[in-house]
C-alpha positions in Angstrom: -30.9 157.8 37.9 -28.0 157.9 39.8 -24.8 160.4 39.1 -21.6 160.1 38.3 -18.6 160.2 40.8 -16.9 164.1 41.2 -13.7 164.7 39.3 -12.5 165.4 42.4 -12.5 161.8 43.8 -11.9 160.6 40.0 -8.7 162.5 40.7 -7.7 161.1 43.9 -8.1 157.3 42.7 -6.0 157.5 39.6 -3.4 159.4 41.6 -3.2 156.8 44.4 -3.0 154.0 41.4 -0.1 156.2 40.4 1.5 156.1 43.5 1.5 152.1 43.2 -1.3 151.3 45.8 -3.6 148.2 44.6 -7.0 148.3 43.5 -8.7 147.1 45.9 -6.8 149.0 48.8 -7.9 152.1 46.5 -11.2 151.1 46.6 -11.7 150.7 50.3 -9.6 154.4 50.8 -12.7 156.0 49.4 -15.3 153.2 49.8 -16.2 152.6 45.9 -16.2 149.7 44.0 -13.2 147.3 42.6 -14.4 147.5 39.3 -15.0 151.5 39.5 -11.0 151.9 40.3 -10.5 149.7 37.4 -12.5 151.6 35.1 -11.2 155.0 36.0 -7.5 154.3 35.6 -8.4 152.5 32.3 -10.2 155.6 31.0 -7.0 157.5 32.1 -4.7 155.4 30.7 -6.4 155.1 27.0 -8.1 159.3 27.3 -5.9 161.0 29.4 -9.1 162.3 31.2 -11.4 160.9 33.7 -14.0 163.2 33.6 -17.7 161.1 33.1 -19.2 159.8 30.2 -22.8 161.4 29.0 -25.3 159.0 30.6 -28.4 158.6 28.2 -29.6 160.7 25.8 -32.9 161.4 24.1 -34.1 158.4 20.9 -36.0 159.6 18.8 -39.1 158.2 17.3 -38.6 155.4 14.3 -41.8 157.2 12.6 -40.2 160.5 13.4 -39.5 160.7 9.7 -42.5 159.7 8.3 -44.9 162.2 10.3 -46.7 163.6 7.8 -47.6 160.6 6.2 -48.8 159.0 9.4 -50.7 162.2 10.2 -52.4 162.3 6.6 -53.6 158.7 7.4 -55.2 159.5 11.2 -56.9 162.4 9.2 -58.0 160.3 6.0 -59.3 157.0 8.3 -60.3 158.3 11.6 -61.8 154.5 12.9 -58.6 152.8 12.2 -56.7 150.9 15.0 -53.3 151.2 15.8 -53.0 147.2 14.9 -54.0 148.1 11.4 -52.3 151.3 11.5 -49.1 149.9 12.2 -49.7 147.4 9.7 -50.1 150.1 7.0 -46.9 151.2 8.2 -45.6 148.1 7.5 -46.8 147.5 4.6 -46.8 151.4 2.6 -43.4 152.8 4.6 -41.5 149.8 5.1 -40.9 150.6 8.7 -41.6 147.7 11.2 -42.5 148.8 14.9 -45.0 147.4 17.5 -47.8 148.4 18.2 -46.9 150.3 21.2 -44.2 152.3 19.5 -47.4 153.6 17.3 -48.8 154.0 20.3 -46.7 156.4 21.4 -46.1 157.9 18.0 -49.7 159.2 17.5 -49.5 160.1 21.2 -46.3 162.3 20.5 -48.5 163.7 17.7 -51.4 165.3 19.9 -54.1 162.3 18.7 -55.5 159.8 21.1 -57.4 156.6 21.1 -61.3 156.9 22.6 -62.7 153.9 23.7 -66.3 153.4 24.4 -67.8 150.8 26.9 -69.5 148.5 23.6 -65.7 148.8 22.2 -67.0 150.0 19.1 -66.4 153.3 17.4 -68.3 156.7 18.4 -70.8 157.3 15.6 -70.6 161.6 14.9 -74.4 162.3 14.3 
């Protein structure tokens, strides 16, 4: 993931634009894009700071609030497929999610689905 430009560079860019240099001249001087110079200048005028903003962040699972119910359903019906579980979640919990989201969520709970060569559930006895 790319890193933000340093605050030192950001301050120098703002200082040069305040001195009256054009955006393109400042961009050429520091080997950055004109859009970066423009955005930093606007940020300085609006917020009085040139600090980089936060990039990205942690996103919670859509089903995190329903973890107990999903775990209970998995324990109750051990042979349920991802598609069936997704349908149950939508019907009972009222949350609409994709099968891949259900898969990621149940993996985060510590469960996994095992496949056999016939595509059938493996027998316990």
